[in-house]
TORPA-733177 format. One record per residue (C-alpha): residue number from 1; residue in one letter; x, y, z. Coordinates in nm, 4 decimals, always signed. Layout:
# residues N
<r num="NUM" residuo="A" xx="X" yy="Y" zz="Z"/>
...
//
This chain:
# residues 191
<r num="1" residuo="M" xx="-18.5664" yy="+9.8476" zz="-12.9973"/>
<r num="2" residuo="E" xx="-18.9202" yy="+9.9815" zz="-13.0168"/>
<r num="3" residuo="K" xx="-19.0644" yy="+10.0380" zz="-13.3647"/>
<r num="4" residuo="A" xx="-19.1254" yy="+10.3972" zz="-13.4671"/>
<r num="5" residuo="R" xx="-19.4919" yy="+10.4792" zz="-13.5165"/>
<r num="6" residuo="K" xx="-19.5959" yy="+10.5295" zz="-13.8755"/>
<r num="7" residuo="T" xx="-19.8123" yy="+10.8314" zz="-13.7951"/>
<r num="8" residuo="S" xx="-19.7480" yy="+11.0017" zz="-14.1262"/>
<r num="9" residuo="T" xx="-19.8624" yy="+10.7162" zz="-14.3492"/>
<r num="10" residuo="F" xx="-20.1859" yy="+10.7416" zz="-14.5415"/>
<r num="11" residuo="W" xx="-20.3305" yy="+10.4255" zz="-14.3833"/>
<r num="12" residuo="Y" xx="-20.2508" yy="+10.5413" zz="-14.0288"/>
<r num="13" residuo="Q" xx="-20.4134" yy="+10.8803" zz="-14.0884"/>
<r num="14" residuo="F" xx="-20.7131" yy="+10.7212" zz="-14.2589"/>
<r num="15" residuo="S" xx="-20.7526" yy="+10.4816" zz="-13.9636"/>
<r num="16" residuo="R" xx="-20.7471" yy="+10.7693" zz="-13.7125"/>
<r num="17" residuo="F" xx="-21.0151" yy="+10.9458" zz="-13.9141"/>
<r num="18" residuo="W" xx="-21.2201" yy="+10.6250" zz="-13.9457"/>
<r num="19" residuo="F" xx="-21.2140" yy="+10.5575" zz="-13.5701"/>
<r num="20" residuo="K" xx="-21.2981" yy="+10.9208" zz="-13.4929"/>
<r num="21" residuo="I" xx="-21.6044" yy="+10.9417" zz="-13.7192"/>
<r num="22" residuo="T" xx="-21.7351" yy="+10.6007" zz="-13.6111"/>
<r num="23" residuo="G" xx="-21.6716" yy="+10.6538" zz="-13.2379"/>
<r num="24" residuo="W" xx="-21.4430" yy="+10.3517" zz="-13.1998"/>
<r num="25" residuo="R" xx="-21.1409" yy="+10.3242" zz="-12.9697"/>
<r num="26" residuo="L" xx="-20.8479" yy="+10.0932" zz="-12.9149"/>
<r num="27" residuo="G" xx="-20.8488" yy="+9.8471" zz="-12.6278"/>
<r num="28" residuo="P" xx="-20.5525" yy="+9.6376" zz="-12.5098"/>
<r num="29" residuo="Q" xx="-20.2807" yy="+9.5956" zz="-12.7687"/>
<r num="30" residuo="V" xx="-20.0372" yy="+9.3219" zz="-12.8698"/>
<r num="31" residuo="P" xx="-19.8309" yy="+9.2219" zz="-12.5649"/>
<r num="32" residuo="A" xx="-19.4658" yy="+9.3302" zz="-12.5855"/>
<r num="33" residuo="G" xx="-19.1955" yy="+9.0802" zz="-12.6748"/>
<r num="34" residuo="I" xx="-19.3996" yy="+8.8649" zz="-12.9131"/>
<r num="35" residuo="P" xx="-19.2433" yy="+8.8985" zz="-13.2605"/>
<r num="36" residuo="K" xx="-19.4387" yy="+8.6095" zz="-13.4135"/>
<r num="37" residuo="S" xx="-19.7968" yy="+8.5035" zz="-13.3524"/>
<r num="38" residuo="M" xx="-20.1125" yy="+8.3626" zz="-13.5006"/>
<r num="39" residuo="M" xx="-20.3798" yy="+8.6272" zz="-13.4469"/>
<r num="40" residuo="I" xx="-20.7378" yy="+8.5089" zz="-13.4534"/>
<r num="41" residuo="A" xx="-21.0209" yy="+8.7551" zz="-13.5037"/>
<r num="42" residuo="A" xx="-21.3629" yy="+8.6856" zz="-13.3631"/>
<r num="43" residuo="P" xx="-21.6506" yy="+8.7213" zz="-13.3516"/>
<r num="44" residuo="H" xx="-21.6603" yy="+8.7613" zz="-13.7304"/>
<r num="45" residuo="T" xx="-22.0206" yy="+8.8549" zz="-13.8122"/>
<r num="46" residuo="S" xx="-21.9997" yy="+9.1322" zz="-14.0742"/>
<r num="47" residuo="N" xx="-21.8068" yy="+9.2521" zz="-14.3770"/>
<r num="48" residuo="W" xx="-21.7394" yy="+9.5700" zz="-14.1738"/>
<r num="49" residuo="D" xx="-21.5116" yy="+9.3667" zz="-13.9469"/>
<r num="50" residuo="F" xx="-21.2269" yy="+9.3955" zz="-14.1963"/>
<r num="51" residuo="M" xx="-21.2462" yy="+9.7767" zz="-14.1999"/>
<r num="52" residuo="F" xx="-21.2392" yy="+9.8099" zz="-13.8207"/>
<r num="53" residuo="A" xx="-20.9758" yy="+9.5387" zz="-13.7664"/>
<r num="54" residuo="R" xx="-20.7441" yy="+9.6645" zz="-14.0391"/>
<r num="55" residuo="A" xx="-20.7741" yy="+10.0222" zz="-13.9069"/>
<r num="56" residuo="A" xx="-20.7054" yy="+9.9047" zz="-13.5496"/>
<r num="57" residuo="F" xx="-20.3851" yy="+9.7308" zz="-13.6513"/>
<r num="58" residuo="Y" xx="-20.2642" yy="+10.0385" zz="-13.8406"/>
<r num="59" residuo="L" xx="-20.3276" yy="+10.2435" zz="-13.5253"/>
<r num="60" residuo="M" xx="-20.1464" yy="+9.9832" zz="-13.3117"/>
<r num="61" residuo="D" xx="-19.8567" yy="+9.9842" zz="-13.5613"/>
<r num="62" residuo="V" xx="-19.8865" yy="+9.6070" zz="-13.5952"/>
<r num="63" residuo="D" xx="-19.7885" yy="+9.4708" zz="-13.9349"/>
<r num="64" residuo="V" xx="-20.0649" yy="+9.2124" zz="-13.9357"/>
<r num="65" residuo="R" xx="-20.0803" yy="+8.9909" zz="-14.2436"/>
<r num="66" residuo="F" xx="-20.3437" yy="+8.7573" zz="-14.3834"/>
<r num="67" residuo="T" xx="-20.3090" yy="+8.4681" zz="-14.6269"/>
<r num="68" residuo="V" xx="-20.4630" yy="+8.4660" zz="-14.9740"/>
<r num="69" residuo="K" xx="-20.4288" yy="+8.2425" zz="-15.2767"/>
<r num="70" residuo="K" xx="-20.1266" yy="+8.3476" zz="-15.4797"/>
<r num="71" residuo="S" xx="-20.3467" yy="+8.3973" zz="-15.7864"/>
<r num="72" residuo="W" xx="-20.5290" yy="+8.6838" zz="-15.6101"/>
<r num="73" residuo="V" xx="-20.2184" yy="+8.9022" zz="-15.6001"/>
<r num="74" residuo="D" xx="-20.1577" yy="+8.8409" zz="-15.9711"/>
<r num="75" residuo="I" xx="-20.4687" yy="+9.0458" zz="-16.0562"/>
<r num="76" residuo="P" xx="-20.3255" yy="+9.3874" zz="-16.1597"/>
<r num="77" residuo="V" xx="-20.5007" yy="+9.6483" zz="-15.9406"/>
<r num="78" residuo="L" xx="-20.6582" yy="+9.4188" zz="-15.6817"/>
<r num="79" residuo="G" xx="-20.3280" yy="+9.2409" zz="-15.6227"/>
<r num="80" residuo="K" xx="-20.1438" yy="+9.5640" zz="-15.5394"/>
<r num="81" residuo="L" xx="-20.4210" yy="+9.6720" zz="-15.3017"/>
<r num="82" residuo="M" xx="-20.4256" yy="+9.3298" zz="-15.1330"/>
<r num="83" residuo="L" xx="-20.0482" yy="+9.3414" zz="-15.0812"/>
<r num="84" residuo="A" xx="-20.0687" yy="+9.6975" zz="-14.9449"/>
<r num="85" residuo="L" xx="-20.3307" yy="+9.5858" zz="-14.6920"/>
<r num="86" residuo="G" xx="-20.1174" yy="+9.2942" zz="-14.5709"/>
<r num="87" residuo="A" xx="-20.1902" yy="+8.9977" zz="-14.7961"/>
<r num="88" residuo="L" xx="-19.9406" yy="+8.7120" zz="-14.7845"/>
<r num="89" residuo="P" xx="-19.9702" yy="+8.5043" zz="-15.1009"/>
<r num="90" residuo="V" xx="-19.9578" yy="+8.1282" zz="-15.0467"/>
<r num="91" residuo="D" xx="-19.8780" yy="+7.9115" zz="-15.3461"/>
<r num="92" residuo="R" xx="-20.1019" yy="+7.6071" zz="-15.3038"/>
<r num="93" residuo="Q" xx="-19.9345" yy="+7.4445" zz="-15.6068"/>
<r num="94" residuo="K" xx="-19.6114" yy="+7.4088" zz="-15.4090"/>
<r num="95" residuo="N" xx="-19.7820" yy="+7.2966" zz="-15.0901"/>
<r num="96" residuo="N" xx="-20.1420" yy="+7.1819" zz="-15.0698"/>
<r num="97" residuo="S" xx="-20.1560" yy="+7.2269" zz="-14.6909"/>
<r num="98" residuo="L" xx="-20.2371" yy="+7.5800" zz="-14.5784"/>
<r num="99" residuo="V" xx="-20.1196" yy="+7.4887" zz="-14.2269"/>
<r num="100" residuo="D" xx="-19.7780" yy="+7.3816" zz="-14.3609"/>
<r num="101" residuo="G" xx="-19.7708" yy="+7.6942" zz="-14.5764"/>
<r num="102" residuo="M" xx="-19.8278" yy="+7.9167" zz="-14.2711"/>
<r num="103" residuo="V" xx="-19.5647" yy="+7.7287" zz="-14.0687"/>
<r num="104" residuo="N" xx="-19.3184" yy="+7.7885" zz="-14.3543"/>
<r num="105" residuo="L" xx="-19.4052" yy="+8.1601" zz="-14.3566"/>
<r num="106" residuo="F" xx="-19.3293" yy="+8.1798" zz="-13.9835"/>
<r num="107" residuo="N" xx="-19.0036" yy="+7.9879" zz="-14.0268"/>
<r num="108" residuo="E" xx="-18.8889" yy="+8.2237" zz="-14.3049"/>
<r num="109" residuo="R" xx="-18.9300" yy="+8.5416" zz="-14.0986"/>
<r num="110" residuo="D" xx="-18.8057" yy="+8.6967" zz="-13.7749"/>
<r num="111" residuo="E" xx="-19.1337" yy="+8.8827" zz="-13.7214"/>
<r num="112" residuo="L" xx="-19.4791" yy="+8.7848" zz="-13.8440"/>
<r num="113" residuo="V" xx="-19.8384" yy="+8.8190" zz="-13.7278"/>
<r num="114" residuo="I" xx="-20.0888" yy="+8.6224" zz="-13.9361"/>
<r num="115" residuo="L" xx="-20.4554" yy="+8.7146" zz="-13.8919"/>
<r num="116" residuo="I" xx="-20.7197" yy="+8.4502" zz="-13.9445"/>
<r num="117" residuo="T" xx="-21.0946" yy="+8.4247" zz="-13.8839"/>
<r num="118" residuo="P" xx="-21.1396" yy="+8.0712" zz="-13.7475"/>
<r num="119" residuo="E" xx="-21.5153" yy="+8.0795" zz="-13.7963"/>
<r num="120" residuo="G" xx="-21.4475" yy="+8.0894" zz="-14.1700"/>
<r num="121" residuo="T" xx="-21.7782" yy="+8.2646" zz="-14.2350"/>
<r num="122" residuo="R" xx="-21.9812" yy="+8.5591" zz="-14.1119"/>
<r num="123" residuo="A" xx="-22.2704" yy="+8.3283" zz="-14.0198"/>
<r num="124" residuo="Y" xx="-22.2874" yy="+8.1561" zz="-13.6805"/>
<r num="125" residuo="Q" xx="-22.0456" yy="+7.8642" zz="-13.6884"/>
<r num="126" residuo="P" xx="-22.0274" yy="+7.6286" zz="-13.3909"/>
<r num="127" residuo="R" xx="-21.7264" yy="+7.4439" zz="-13.5351"/>
<r num="128" residuo="W" xx="-21.4206" yy="+7.6560" zz="-13.5970"/>
<r num="129" residuo="K" xx="-21.1601" yy="+7.5686" zz="-13.8572"/>
<r num="130" residuo="K" xx="-20.8596" yy="+7.4156" zz="-13.6820"/>
<r num="131" residuo="G" xx="-20.5804" yy="+7.5386" zz="-13.9102"/>
<r num="132" residuo="F" xx="-20.4908" yy="+7.8415" zz="-13.6968"/>
<r num="133" residuo="Y" xx="-20.4335" yy="+7.6167" zz="-13.3978"/>
<r num="134" residuo="F" xx="-20.2136" yy="+7.3634" zz="-13.5730"/>
<r num="135" residuo="A" xx="-20.0176" yy="+7.6337" zz="-13.7558"/>
<r num="136" residuo="A" xx="-19.9431" yy="+7.7972" zz="-13.4182"/>
<r num="137" residuo="M" xx="-19.8400" yy="+7.4597" zz="-13.2754"/>
<r num="138" residuo="G" xx="-19.6216" yy="+7.3766" zz="-13.5767"/>
<r num="139" residuo="A" xx="-19.4474" yy="+7.7147" zz="-13.5727"/>
<r num="140" residuo="N" xx="-19.4254" yy="+7.7239" zz="-13.1898"/>
<r num="141" residuo="V" xx="-19.5913" yy="+8.0659" zz="-13.1715"/>
<r num="142" residuo="P" xx="-19.8680" yy="+8.1944" zz="-12.9432"/>
<r num="143" residuo="I" xx="-20.2240" yy="+8.2603" zz="-13.0507"/>
<r num="144" residuo="L" xx="-20.3287" yy="+8.6199" zz="-12.9938"/>
<r num="145" residuo="L" xx="-20.6980" yy="+8.6893" zz="-12.9383"/>
<r num="146" residuo="G" xx="-20.7884" yy="+8.9833" zz="-13.1606"/>
<r num="147" residuo="Y" xx="-21.1407" yy="+9.1137" zz="-13.1174"/>
<r num="148" residuo="L" xx="-21.3970" yy="+9.3688" zz="-13.2242"/>
<r num="149" residuo="D" xx="-21.6556" yy="+9.4505" zz="-12.9596"/>
<r num="150" residuo="Y" xx="-21.9345" yy="+9.6409" zz="-13.1332"/>
<r num="151" residuo="K" xx="-22.1277" yy="+9.6922" zz="-12.8086"/>
<r num="152" residuo="N" xx="-21.8411" yy="+9.8962" zz="-12.6626"/>
<r num="153" residuo="K" xx="-21.7006" yy="+10.0121" zz="-12.9991"/>
<r num="154" residuo="E" xx="-21.3608" yy="+9.8727" zz="-12.9030"/>
<r num="155" residuo="A" xx="-21.0956" yy="+9.6920" zz="-13.1057"/>
<r num="156" residuo="G" xx="-20.8199" yy="+9.5174" zz="-12.9166"/>
<r num="157" residuo="V" xx="-20.6079" yy="+9.2157" zz="-12.8477"/>
<r num="158" residuo="G" xx="-20.6664" yy="+8.9806" zz="-12.5572"/>
<r num="159" residuo="P" xx="-20.3993" yy="+8.7762" zz="-12.3840"/>
<r num="160" residuo="A" xx="-20.1413" yy="+8.5610" zz="-12.5605"/>
<r num="161" residuo="F" xx="-20.2525" yy="+8.1987" zz="-12.5563"/>
<r num="162" residuo="W" xx="-19.9966" yy="+7.9209" zz="-12.5950"/>
<r num="163" residuo="P" xx="-20.1546" yy="+7.6042" zz="-12.7373"/>
<r num="164" residuo="T" xx="-20.1042" yy="+7.2967" zz="-12.5206"/>
<r num="165" residuo="G" xx="-20.1863" yy="+7.0297" zz="-12.7776"/>
<r num="166" residuo="D" xx="-20.5275" yy="+6.9619" zz="-12.6231"/>
<r num="167" residuo="Y" xx="-20.7330" yy="+7.1285" zz="-12.8965"/>
<r num="168" residuo="E" xx="-21.0784" yy="+7.0868" zz="-12.7397"/>
<r num="169" residuo="K" xx="-20.9716" yy="+7.2195" zz="-12.3984"/>
<r num="170" residuo="D" xx="-20.7752" yy="+7.5076" zz="-12.5486"/>
<r num="171" residuo="L" xx="-21.0569" yy="+7.6004" zz="-12.7860"/>
<r num="172" residuo="E" xx="-21.3025" yy="+7.6178" zz="-12.4957"/>
<r num="173" residuo="E" xx="-21.0703" yy="+7.8613" zz="-12.3132"/>
<r num="174" residuo="I" xx="-21.0352" yy="+8.0728" zz="-12.6274"/>
<r num="175" residuo="K" xx="-21.4104" yy="+8.0769" zz="-12.6900"/>
<r num="176" residuo="A" xx="-21.4755" yy="+8.1737" zz="-12.3270"/>
<r num="177" residuo="F" xx="-21.2799" yy="+8.4945" zz="-12.3922"/>
<r num="178" residuo="Y" xx="-21.4809" yy="+8.5687" zz="-12.7067"/>
<r num="179" residuo="R" xx="-21.8146" yy="+8.5124" zz="-12.5352"/>
<r num="180" residuo="T" xx="-21.7497" yy="+8.8437" zz="-12.3589"/>
<r num="181" residuo="K" xx="-21.7298" yy="+9.0286" zz="-12.6946"/>
<r num="182" residuo="T" xx="-22.0273" yy="+9.1359" zz="-12.9050"/>
<r num="183" residuo="G" xx="-22.0158" yy="+9.1122" zz="-13.2839"/>
<r num="184" residuo="R" xx="-22.2032" yy="+9.3486" zz="-13.5115"/>
<r num="185" residuo="F" xx="-22.4719" yy="+9.0808" zz="-13.5361"/>
<r num="186" residuo="P" xx="-22.4696" yy="+8.9241" zz="-13.1877"/>
<r num="187" residuo="E" xx="-22.6819" yy="+8.6257" zz="-13.2894"/>
<r num="188" residuo="K" xx="-22.3974" yy="+8.5139" zz="-13.5189"/>
<r num="189" residuo="G" xx="-22.1284" yy="+8.5397" zz="-13.2496"/>
<r num="190" residuo="V" xx="-21.9458" yy="+8.2862" zz="-13.0341"/>
<r num="191" residuo="R" xx="-22.1685" yy="+8.0756" zz="-12.8110"/>
//
């Protein structure tokens, strides 16, 4: 059964307004029939990326989530805002491995999309953090290639990528996709 669009929600309406005034548009969206996935977002070169990505997922009606330390959601006002925007608190006291924590989150739910920026920084980073890959492998979910292309003012989702276990080979295929996308600061993007 297809989900009903949340066109009357504040965040959906705000996102429409945001895309209209900035001249952005949606590109390809999450492929149908994928209830669980690890979504990576690249190139990540600016603090503005969060605004455009979050707005895009509201417009796509994708309940994308992102992990934060549990202590962040305990902060009175900030915690409520973080949860409203999709934060998934991970208690590192119970499990010191973020990868295992994400696998557990997938195993506890019927539907879940976790967004992660594998570069881990807005600066150019030739070595990506591997956690997204091993969490996808451990949970047996595909990796979706979320992107922001500032050159074309487009936010979208590339093809579903199923990890094979050959990290280096798979990462090269993933990065090849992102080399066609331009970050806000192109010199910091995927090479």
